[in-house]
Each structure stands twice: as C-alpha cells, then as structure tokens.
C-alpha positions as a printed Julia matrix, in Angstrom:
490×3 Matrix{Float64}:
  35.5     8.43   -7.95
  32.3     6.75   -6.48
  32.92    3.69   -4.34
  30.99    0.52   -5.01
  31.53   -0.61   -1.42
  28.28   -1.62    0.45
  27.27    0.76    3.37
  28.08   -0.59    6.75
  25.53   -2.84    8.44
  22.87   -0.99   10.63
  23.71   -1.3    14.26
  20.46   -0.08   15.74
  16.92    0.86   14.98
  15.09    3.73   16.84
  11.34    3.37   16.61
   9.43    6.63   17.37
   5.83    5.94   18.24
   6.95    2.7    19.81
   3.83    2.31   21.93
   1.35    3.19   19.06
  -1.06    1.01   17.16
   1.03    0.35   14.13
   3.99   -0.6    16.32
   1.86   -2.93   18.18
   0.05   -4.67   15.33
   2.8    -4.67   12.8
   6.31   -3.47   13.64
   7.16   -5.35   16.78
   5.77   -8.8    15.59
   7.69   -8.27   12.28
  10.97   -7.58   14.06
  10.45  -10.49   16.28
   9.73  -12.7    13.2
  12.9   -11.42   11.44
  15.0   -12.28   14.67
  13.52  -15.71   14.79
  14.78  -16.25   11.29
  18.17  -14.96   11.97
  17.7   -11.95    9.64
  18.59   -9.12   12.12
  22.29   -8.36   12.51
  23.93  -10.04   15.53
  24.43   -6.94   17.67
  21.43   -4.98   16.42
  19.9    -2.79   19.02
  16.15   -1.98   19.27
  15.33    1.32   20.86
  11.67    2.19   21.47
  10.99    5.92   21.76
   7.61    7.55   22.78
   6.28   10.32   24.88
   4.85    7.94   27.48
   6.71    7.57   30.74
   7.29    3.78   31.15
   9.82    1.49   32.71
  11.81   -0.92   30.6
   9.87   -3.77   32.16
   6.51   -2.35   31.36
   7.51   -1.7    27.88
   8.79   -5.08   27.27
   5.52   -6.4    28.54
   3.67   -4.48   25.97
   6.01   -5.75   23.15
   5.51   -9.35   24.45
   1.59   -8.84   24.24
   1.75   -7.35   20.7
   3.61  -10.5    19.49
   1.32  -12.96   21.25
  -1.72  -11.34   19.75
  -0.39  -10.76   16.22
  -0.5   -12.67   13.06
   2.93  -14.03   14.04
   1.7   -15.31   17.44
   2.47  -19.0    16.48
   6.19  -17.99   16.4
   6.08  -16.88   19.98
   8.47  -18.83   22.33
   9.34  -17.67   25.9
  13.08  -18.56   25.62
  13.5   -16.89   22.27
  11.48  -13.89   23.3
  13.94  -13.43   26.2
  16.74  -13.29   23.61
  14.82  -10.87   21.51
  13.89   -8.66   24.54
  17.61   -8.43   25.44
  18.04   -6.18   22.29
  15.29   -3.77   23.5
  15.53   -0.45   25.43
  12.94    2.11   26.0
  13.27    5.94   26.29
  10.86    8.74   26.82
  11.32   11.73   24.28
  10.04   15.04   23.65
  10.77   16.22   20.17
   9.7    19.8    20.73
  11.79   20.33   24.01
  15.5    21.47   23.96
  17.52   18.25   24.56
  14.3    16.25   24.09
  16.28   13.52   22.18
  19.18   13.34   24.61
  17.87   10.03   25.98
  18.3     8.54   22.58
  21.98    9.63   22.36
  22.67    8.1    25.84
  20.94    4.85   25.21
  22.42    4.07   21.7
  25.44    1.79   21.88
  28.46    3.06   20.06
  29.87    1.09   17.16
  30.18    0.76   13.49
  27.19    1.05   11.12
  24.32    3.31   10.67
  21.15    3.85   12.81
  17.86    3.25   11.31
  15.09    5.76   12.46
  11.47    4.58   11.99
   8.82    7.16   12.37
   5.62    5.5    13.28
   3.98    8.7    14.34
   1.49   11.32   12.98
   2.69   12.95    9.88
   2.78   16.4    11.6
   5.78   15.08   13.52
   7.86   13.94   10.56
   9.61   17.23    9.9
  10.21   18.15   13.59
  11.6    14.71   14.3
  14.03   14.8    11.36
  15.17   18.38   12.23
  15.53   17.42   15.91
  17.55   14.38   14.98
  19.87   16.52   12.83
  20.18   19.09   15.48
  21.08   16.53   18.16
  23.92   15.22   15.99
  22.08   11.87   15.5
  22.33   11.85   11.7
  25.36   10.77    9.81
  26.03    9.43    6.22
  25.05    5.94    7.24
  21.84    6.85    8.84
  18.46    5.81    7.37
  15.05    7.22    7.9
  11.76    5.33    7.39
   8.5     7.16    7.04
   4.84    6.08    6.97
   2.15    7.62    4.7
   0.51   10.09    4.46
   3.22   12.41    3.43
   1.26   15.67    3.25
  -2.31   16.28    2.33
  -1.61   17.95   -1.06
   1.31   18.86   -3.28
   2.25   21.82   -1.32
   2.21   20.11    2.15
   3.91   17.09    0.54
   6.83   19.37   -0.58
   6.99   21.02    2.9
   7.3    17.5     4.52
   9.9    16.41    1.88
  11.87   19.65    2.3
  12.06   19.1     6.08
  13.21   15.5     5.66
  15.75   16.62    3.02
  17.14   19.25    5.45
  18.39   16.35    7.68
  18.73   13.32    5.27
  19.87   12.78    1.72
  17.19   11.29   -0.53
  19.29    8.04   -0.74
  18.79    7.72    2.94
  15.01    8.17    2.95
  12.68    5.04    2.83
   8.93    6.12    2.33
   6.9     3.04    3.13
   3.79    1.93    1.22
   3.24   -1.45    3.05
   1.18   -2.68   -0.02
   4.5    -2.93   -1.85
   5.59   -5.4     0.75
   2.8    -7.92   -0.03
   3.99  -11.14   -1.55
   1.31  -10.91   -4.29
   2.27   -7.33   -5.23
   6.04   -8.22   -5.47
   5.06  -11.31   -7.51
   3.41   -8.97  -10.02
   6.92   -7.8   -11.13
   8.0   -11.54  -11.38
   4.87  -12.32  -13.32
   5.53   -9.49  -15.82
   9.19   -9.49  -16.28
  10.25  -13.14  -15.58
   7.72  -14.83  -18.03
   7.91  -14.25  -21.78
   4.29  -15.12  -22.45
   2.87  -11.99  -20.85
   4.9    -8.99  -21.88
   4.1    -9.19  -25.57
   0.41   -9.06  -24.75
   0.84   -6.38  -21.89
  -0.32   -3.44  -23.98
  -3.42   -1.73  -25.56
  -3.18   -4.19  -28.56
  -4.29   -7.07  -26.41
  -5.82   -5.68  -23.15
  -9.37   -4.29  -23.03
  -9.45   -2.95  -19.52
  -7.57   -3.02  -16.24
  -9.47   -2.92  -12.78
  -7.87   -2.4    -9.34
 -10.11   -2.93   -6.39
  -9.38   -2.31   -2.64
 -12.38   -3.04   -0.72
 -12.9    -3.04    3.02
 -15.82   -4.46    4.95
 -15.16   -2.55    8.06
 -16.2     1.13    8.57
 -13.89    3.77   10.06
 -13.94    2.09   13.55
 -13.09    4.86   15.87
 -10.97    6.65   13.41
 -13.68    9.08   12.31
 -11.91   12.43   13.15
  -8.8    11.34   11.08
 -10.77    9.82    8.27
 -13.13   12.8     7.93
 -10.11   15.11    7.41
  -8.78   12.71    4.82
 -11.3    10.68    2.82
 -10.86    7.62    0.56
  -9.14    9.51   -2.28
  -6.22   10.79   -0.1
  -6.07    7.83    2.19
  -6.07    5.05   -0.42
  -5.85    6.27   -3.98
  -2.89    8.65   -3.64
  -0.69    5.94   -2.14
  -1.77    2.26   -2.33
  -3.84    2.31   -5.59
  -1.61    4.57   -7.62
   1.38    2.47   -6.6
  -0.48   -0.71   -7.84
  -1.32    1.06  -11.04
   2.26    2.0   -11.57
   3.41   -1.62  -11.18
   0.82   -2.73  -13.73
   1.48    0.01  -16.3
   5.21    0.59  -15.93
   7.76   -0.22  -18.74
  10.27   -2.88  -18.11
  13.09   -1.45  -15.93
  16.68   -1.92  -17.09
  17.22   -3.9   -13.83
  15.89   -4.61  -10.41
  17.6    -1.58   -8.92
  16.04    1.19   -6.9
  16.67    3.8    -9.57
  15.62    1.71  -12.53
  12.26    0.54  -10.89
  11.24    3.96   -9.53
  12.32    5.82  -12.69
   9.67    3.69  -14.59
   7.01    4.1   -11.92
   7.22    7.96  -11.86
   6.93    7.87  -15.75
   3.49    6.32  -15.31
   2.42    9.06  -12.85
   3.6    11.72  -15.39
   1.54   10.0   -18.05
  -1.8    10.06  -16.26
  -4.31   12.08  -18.09
  -5.54   14.91  -15.71
  -9.07   14.48  -14.18
 -10.32   18.22  -13.73
 -13.58   20.16  -13.6
 -14.07   19.38  -17.36
 -14.27   15.54  -16.91
 -14.62   14.93  -13.17
 -18.33   14.14  -13.4
 -17.73   11.24  -15.89
 -14.59    9.9   -14.63
 -15.2     9.93  -10.81
 -17.81    8.77   -8.28
 -17.76    9.87   -4.63
 -19.73    7.72   -2.1
 -20.5     7.52    1.59
 -21.92    4.46    3.38
 -25.34    4.72    4.95
 -26.89    2.15    7.44
 -27.12   -1.23    6.11
 -26.06   -4.97    6.78
 -22.36   -5.95    6.84
 -21.12   -9.43    7.63
 -24.77  -10.44    8.43
 -25.18   -7.78   11.03
 -26.7    -4.35   11.05
 -24.18   -1.48   10.54
 -24.61    2.13   11.22
 -23.98    4.86    8.57
 -20.88    7.01    8.23
 -22.31    9.96   10.19
 -23.56    7.55   13.04
 -20.16    6.29   13.7
 -18.6     6.99   17.07
 -17.19   10.53   17.13
 -19.0    11.58   14.05
 -20.39   15.0    13.33
 -24.17   15.18   12.3
 -23.2    15.96    8.71
 -20.24   15.3     6.5
 -19.51   15.4     2.76
 -16.32   13.39    3.07
 -16.18   10.27    0.74
 -15.75    6.72    2.18
 -15.84    5.33   -1.36
 -14.29    6.55   -4.65
 -14.31    5.11   -8.21
 -12.22    6.46  -10.99
 -11.75    5.95  -14.59
  -8.1     6.57  -15.27
  -6.32    6.85  -18.64
  -2.55    6.59  -19.15
  -1.46    8.61  -22.07
   1.48    6.76  -23.63
   2.07    4.37  -26.5
   1.54    1.15  -24.37
  -1.75    2.08  -22.83
  -3.48    4.59  -25.16
  -7.25    3.93  -25.1
  -7.23    1.32  -22.18
  -9.32    2.34  -19.21
  -7.95    1.67  -15.83
 -10.85    1.45  -13.24
  -9.91    2.16   -9.66
 -12.38    1.35   -6.85
 -11.93    1.63   -3.02
 -14.27    2.03   -0.08
 -15.29    1.04    3.43
 -18.43   -0.9     4.37
 -18.37   -2.76    1.02
 -19.64   -6.19    0.62
 -16.44   -8.03    1.4
 -12.72   -7.5     1.98
 -10.92   -7.89   -1.18
  -7.78   -6.44   -2.89
  -7.28   -7.48   -6.54
  -6.01   -6.51   -9.97
  -8.12   -7.66  -12.84
  -6.59   -7.44  -16.39
  -9.19   -8.33  -19.08
  -7.85   -9.11  -22.52
  -9.56   -8.3   -25.72
 -11.94  -10.98  -27.14
 -10.77  -13.36  -29.85
 -10.94  -11.57  -33.27
 -13.39  -14.32  -34.68
 -15.54  -17.06  -33.21
 -15.21  -20.09  -35.32
 -17.68  -21.86  -33.07
 -20.55  -19.42  -33.55
 -22.14  -21.65  -36.14
 -22.86  -24.29  -33.45
 -24.03  -21.81  -30.97
 -20.95  -21.44  -28.73
 -20.11  -18.08  -27.46
 -16.61  -16.76  -26.36
 -15.78  -14.74  -23.25
 -12.49  -12.81  -23.06
  -9.58  -14.1   -21.17
  -8.73  -12.39  -17.9
  -5.85  -12.49  -15.48
  -6.95  -12.0   -11.84
  -4.3   -11.23   -9.2
  -5.81  -11.41   -5.73
  -3.78   -9.62   -2.97
  -6.01  -10.35    0.06
  -7.52  -11.89    1.95
  -5.86  -14.75    0.1
  -3.07  -14.45   -2.53
  -3.74  -16.13   -5.82
  -3.28  -15.63   -9.53
  -6.0   -16.91  -11.82
  -5.91  -17.04  -15.72
  -9.27  -17.55  -17.16
  -9.35  -19.33  -20.54
 -12.07  -20.97  -22.71
 -12.3   -24.74  -22.57
 -14.53  -27.36  -24.08
 -16.92  -29.07  -21.64
 -16.4   -32.74  -21.71
 -19.15  -34.78  -23.45
 -20.25  -36.4   -26.68
 -22.52  -33.46  -27.77
 -21.53  -30.55  -29.93
 -18.71  -28.38  -28.73
 -19.82  -26.42  -25.52
 -17.49  -23.94  -24.31
 -16.98  -22.65  -20.78
 -14.62  -20.51  -18.94
 -12.14  -22.3   -16.8
  -9.79  -20.78  -14.33
  -6.13  -21.82  -14.15
  -5.09  -21.06  -10.61
  -1.74  -20.57   -9.04
  -2.41  -20.34   -5.26
   0.51  -19.19   -3.25
  -0.66  -21.45   -0.42
  -0.7   -24.55   -2.65
   2.43  -23.84   -4.52
   4.38  -22.91   -1.5
   2.38  -24.52    1.32
   5.29  -24.99    3.81
   6.46  -21.43    3.5
   5.27  -19.11    6.19
   3.02  -16.28    5.08
   4.76  -13.08    6.2
   3.56   -9.72    7.36
   4.37   -7.25    4.7
   6.29   -5.06    7.09
   8.83   -7.9     7.55
   9.92   -7.52    3.96
   9.88   -3.72    4.15
  12.0    -3.63    7.32
  14.45   -6.12    5.93
  14.89   -4.06    2.73
  15.67   -0.93    4.82
  18.33   -2.91    6.68
  19.71   -4.11    3.44
  19.56   -0.64    1.92
  17.34   -1.69   -0.85
  14.94    0.97   -1.65
  13.42   -0.44   -4.98
   9.97   -0.84   -3.41
   9.98    2.37   -1.49
   8.44    5.61   -2.86
  10.77    8.39   -3.95
  10.18   11.98   -3.44
   9.27   12.76   -7.03
   6.68    9.88   -7.12
   4.95   11.33   -3.96
   4.68   14.89   -5.42
   3.58   13.59   -8.82
   0.86   11.48   -7.41
  -0.32   14.49   -5.24
  -0.4    16.8    -8.39
  -2.72   14.38  -10.13
  -4.93   13.95   -7.0
  -5.13   17.78   -6.43
  -6.7    17.94   -9.85
  -9.46   15.65   -8.91
 -10.17   17.44   -5.52
 -10.2    20.89   -7.33
 -12.63   19.39   -9.85
 -14.97   18.18   -7.07
 -14.85   21.49   -5.32
 -15.36   23.68   -8.35
 -18.27   21.48   -9.63
 -19.82   20.9    -6.33
 -19.72   17.09   -6.69
 -21.36   15.6    -3.55
 -21.05   12.18   -2.07
 -23.7     9.57   -3.16
 -25.13    7.3    -0.39
 -24.67    3.46   -0.62
 -25.96    0.95    1.95
 -23.34   -0.7     4.11
 -22.6    -4.22    2.75
 -23.03   -3.27   -0.91
 -20.5    -2.54   -3.64
 -20.91    1.24   -3.46
 -23.13    3.72   -5.3
 -24.93    2.62   -8.43
 -23.18    5.56  -10.2
 -19.9     3.52  -10.0
 -21.61    0.8   -11.96
 -22.88    3.27  -14.51
 -19.39    4.71  -14.96
 -18.03    1.36  -16.15
 -21.12    0.48  -18.19
 -20.96    3.63  -20.25
 -17.79    2.17  -21.64
 -19.28   -1.33  -22.14
 -17.6    -2.81  -19.07
 -18.68   -4.25  -15.73
 -16.85   -4.43  -12.29
 -15.43   -7.76  -11.49
 -17.15   -9.05   -8.37
C-alpha cells in the first residue's frame, strides 16, 4: 500500500559548480533571500563543491560579493549574512577521480532528511556526477537532483543523459529546471487561464486568431561565442524556454495543480505539434544571424566579429517559426515563435489575438474595429494587458479606439518584493513540488520535434539570413507572418 506521508525535510544542499557564473548571479543570492524570509529549514546545510582549491574564508567572500552585486543586493545585511554564512562549507571535488567525492561525504552533517544535489555545471558532467554520487553511496530514497538545461543536444544525447541520471535517481527525484517557469508572470498564466471563468470558453480556435511568443534579447553572445556557435538559437531557446511557454498557453486544463496532472497536459501539447521537416521548413522557419549595426544607441559588431569568433559561421542567432498544434482546441491557429540576440530591445511576451467581431455595426458611420488582444509581458516588466475597443469621449459621431486594460504586477502588488525566478524553483525543490519542472518525456518529445527542423535545414541547405544589430531580425520573418495575413507585435 502506497504511503501518503510527506518525504522528510531536506537537511542539506550540495551545489556543484559553486564558483561558476550561474551560482554567482542567481543561486547564492536566491538562497540568501530564502533564508532572509525564513524559508530554509532551520538546520539546512549549504555545501559548495567545485574543482577550485579555495579556503572556506575565500569562498564565503565570493558568496558575499555575489549577493552584494545581485538583484537581491538591497536585502544584504552584515549581521544576517553572518548567520547565513554559518550554514556554508566548501569542498574541492574531482568527479573523475576515485574517491573524488569523499570530501562531500565527510562534510555532510548526518541527520534525518534528504540531500538536494544541484548541478550548476556543464551538461557533459551531468551523467558522470550522478554516477559518482551513486557509487559514493551519497544517493538514497530521499535524495533530490536538480539539473540545468541543456539536457543533450538532440534526442539521442538527451536520452543518454537521462539514462545516466536514471541509473542513479528515480524520476520522482529529478528536477529539471527551466527558470522561465519560475517567473511570476509565467506562473500567473496558469492562474489567468484556470482561475478565471471569462477566458477558458474563449481559449480555443473558435475565438483565437493567432498566438505569438517572443523572447528578444538586445545583447549579443558576449564572450560565449564558442558555446553559442555549437548550440544556436533553436537549441538554446526554442527547445526549452519557448516550447515550455507554448505548452502553458496551449495545454488542456489539468485535473489538479499536481506535478503529474500539469506535466501530463504539457507533454500532450508536444505530441500534438505538427512536424516541421524538409517539406515545409522553408515556409515555416526563418534562420538569421546579426550583422554590424546599432544597439542601444551604440555601434555593435556582427556575430562573426565577436570576441572568440571564427571568420565564418552559419549558426543562427535568430529563429522564427510558424508552429501548428494538431488537436481539437487549436486546429488552424498559428503559433508564431521568435527569439534572437541583438534585437531592437529586450522583451519577452505572449500575445494572444482574438478573432474580430463577426459584424461591425459602426461601419455606416465610418468606425473600424480592431481585434481584441491579450498581451502577457514577462520581462523586463511583468504586466497583463487586455486591449478592447472603446468609444472616444466627445459630442461627435461615435469614434472608436483601442484601449488597454492593464494589470501591472508592480501596481497591484507594489509592496511585494520582486523575486528572482530561482527563488521559486529552489523552494519548490525543497518542498518536493515538481509541477513546474520538466519531466523526462517532455525533454525527449521536445527534442524529437526540434530534430525534425534541424534535419530539414540540413537537407534543404537553408542558410542564415543577415539582419542588422538593433533591428527585429530578417525581413523574411516579417514575410512569414504576412503570408498568413498577420504581423508581429512590436
């Protein structure tokens, strides 16, 4: 008989890659903020692990600097940091050496509860670390493993990584992070859809004309050229962040807000994506690469002029897709996805455009109608805007204009601190809540769909199209939507 008892509280977190960039920018500031809010277990131990040889004092100084220079810098307090630092130890590890994790075994304080392992490392180390943890006897039924993207570079390598993880941990113990799912506005999308009766009856092909998802970055690759040129925008952004956003928009209502129920509905969306292959890749995709231009009022070099670049590359820094979801809810509704670097501005948003009113009773007096639209902005600010038609004030004939009804997170909850997405994700791991983490079958279903696009590009020889830095990408991306009578929201 299955027990309904909750798993014991985590007693410790071991952070591999504890001196790396992600740990510095996001993880240590998030852990500090959770501790300030009293959300970490009372005797929770933090163990940093990396290959660098550092004293505990030197490592604590790095953690202190990371908090003081982070988005949570206003929370810094000397007295409280001393309390937080008392939780922290540092060990040097070598995953590939015999006994290379012994320092972790010796440093962990014995007690009840599981250990949370966080892999903030290169993906090539995911499998070796998991197997080394198993072989060192550090994994038990209460352990949890948290893994960053990317998980593989295609379906086959994703399966290899997942197999290695699965050799040490059960699927229920694995938390694959997509930090976009920790953003307040993304989580609010579920509340918007499933806690309000006004939207769900209209959330289908009968009422919706098109959906657009944009994740635009104003920056270039910024010193990450070797990594990025081996990855590209499709693998880096679409396979993970953008497909997850698409799933949340398109999924059916889950039976409850439980990990299995939510993730079951998300994977059904991935299974319903119409394949993009050599037959339609030319009309449904656009690849781009930024050239020299102006970004943020300053001149910007092109992709192949960045530091560390090769003199030639055909890797995309921009991709636009027309995606179709083949099911009853969404048949005939195009989902346009667009992401890229060195675009006009930093912006992440979801735009749902509804179909126009079936008849314009104001046409006789010269008034025109525009379709309603729901805009969910994720960054840089979090806001929900519903655009409706409204009469302009005045004594003349009826003149109509689009008027936005805004729900600003800052205005509605002004006194509430804006949290780093990783705070939510870390807390969910501690609570053993995997609802907003990515399951193995989701990862592999997403890669299967992405592999079809890459194979289509290769078999048809589709090349990147240049676009000037500071623009909205290649003109071909505009043409892709206009062929269907649509335009990008900008």
